[in-house]
Residue, then its C-alpha position, 0 to 999 in steps of 0.5 A: m640491939l638494945l644498945a642501938g635503941v638506948t643510944a638513939c633515944l638518949v642522943a635525940f633527947a639530948a641533942t634536940p635542945v642544943v639544935l633548938a638553941g642554934l636554930r633559934a639564934r639563926a631565926v629558922l622559924d616556921p611562919v604561920t601560913e594558910r597551911s599551918s595548924h599552929d598560930v605562932p611562928t615556931v623553930r623548925g629543923g629539930g629533925l637534925a637531932v634525929v639524924i644525929a641520933v640515928l648516925a650515932a647509934a649506927a656508929a655505936l653498933a659498928v664500933t662494938g661489932r654487933g651488926g647494924p642496920q642496912a647501909g641503905a637505911v643509914v644513907a637514906v637518913a644522912a642523904f635525905g636529911a641533908v636535902g631537908l636541912a638545906e630546905d630548912l636553912v636556905g630553901v631549895p626550888v622544887l625541881p632542884r629539890f626533886g633532883l636531890q631527892m632522887l639522887a639521895a634515893g638512888l644512893a639509898v636504894g642502890l645499897a638496899l637492893s644490893h642485899v636482894g638475892w633475886l635481883p641479879g637474876l632478872p632481865v636487865a630491863v626488869g632490873v632497871l624498872v625495879i630500881v627506878a620504881s624503888m627510887l620513885w617510891v622512896t622519894a614519894f614517901v619522903n614527900i608524903f611524910n613531909f605533907m603529913d607533918g602538920v600537927n604536934g607529935i603526929s610524925a613522931a607517932q608514925a615513926l614510933v608505930a612503923g619502926t616498932a612494926y618493922v622490928a616485929v617483922g624483922v623478928f618474925d622473918h629473921r631480918p636483922e636489918l629490919r629489926v635494927g632499922g626499925l628500932l632506930a626509927a622508933a627510939s629516935a622518935v621517942g627521944f624527940a617527942p617530948w620537945n614536940f608533943p603535946r606542946a611544940r617547942i620545935f618542929l621536925g622541919d624538912v630535915g626531920s620529915h626527910a630523914f624519917g621518910g627516907l628511913l621508913g621508905v627504905l625499910a618498907l621497901g626492904a620488907a616488901l621485896d621479901a615475899r613473906a612480908g606482904e601487908a606487914a610492909v605497907a600496913p604501918l604506913v597505910l594511913y599516911l599513904a591513904d590520907t595524902s592520896v585521897t587528899l590529892v585526888r580530891r583537890i585535883t578533881a575539884g580543880e584546885q591548885w593541888h601543889r599549893p599549901h592547904r589544910t584539907h588533909t584528914y588530920q588537918r580537917l579534924t583540927v578545923a572541926g575542933w579537935s586538939h592536936e593531942r586528940v588528933t595525934c593520939t587517935f592517929g597513933a592508935l589507928a596506925l597501931i591497929t593497922a600495923g598489928l593487922g598487917l602482922v596478923a595477915e602476914h602469918s595467917p592462912p588465906a581466910p583469916r588473912a582476908l579478914a585482916d585485910l578487910a579490917i585494915v581497909l575498914v580502919v582506913l575508911g573510918y579514919l578518912a570519914l572522921p572529919a565529916v563525922v566530927a563536923g556533923r556532930r559539932r553542927a548538930a550540937a550547935a543546932a541543939r544549943a541554938g534551939g534550946a536558947a531560942g526555946a528559952t526566950s520564946p513567948a510561949a515558954v514564958p509563964a503568963a502573969p496571973t490575971r483577974p477573971p473578967t468582970p461581967p458587964a452590968q445587967r441593964v434591967a428595965p425600970h418598973a412603971d411605979e419607979i418612973a419619976d417625973p422628969a421634973g421631979r414631981 
């Protein structure tokens, strides 16, 4: 398994500058729009290096005969990556893109579910429902991952944390396909990250967000279909899910055109409130690591501690969603304090008065004595 991780990491790191040069030559740039958190056009499509890295690592494992990730995970990376690459290079209208995403999901889910032993025993209608729901889940998460890929390093952080969490689930639950698939996600994210964080020389682009989203969506599906996994399947992705869901509901209820580009995701509002990309990504990564860890704790705990771990996950999510309001409030309070201090420093009451001479009392007017009354004529 170490071979897979090393291969994915090194190939992603080495392939990214090559991909960068090729895409720059084709002028494949992400322009600055109202949704952007960057202020200069930047090359997009760096996720092609991630696709190459995952496929190279899977091929290395297959050649050495050491076992590999679930076929559905590999197909998810390749098929969704192809859809995303087409979007990066030429653009694909919404409905055809959704159709291609569902086709990719069908291929990946079909292979992933072929390993689920209890599925053939279900009634046909229920089995079809499970397959369709699984396809919709993977497609939805691909788009969620794409929506959330908006500041430097955040998606690499999500892939690193979630991939590591699924490695842990695979180890604890004896699921080799989760171990290897999670390792490929985490290692390729580490290899790509130096080119995207803290300064973004290249963006993942749709090819990267589609590939990572498809891979993690299939891994989460595989973990969730095992009754032992429970919270550990969803907890690594819960911040991406919560941010997108809450933002979508808020925009719809506000009567906004929810499908239009915007900057109102929680992570985007943090940058608007003054946080740097580095601070947003590091904070997100730390909170994602906490929720993933709590999911593992919940999976292996008796009912009472499990309930406490679940409650802690909810509180972490709520805290993350509330962060922009807290940061903006503190910023306004600090600005008001500075303004008040500046006004106080220049107010007349604050300027020391110049020392003044005591007022001279008016001369006392005394009536003249009768002897001192002179003759008007001088006599």
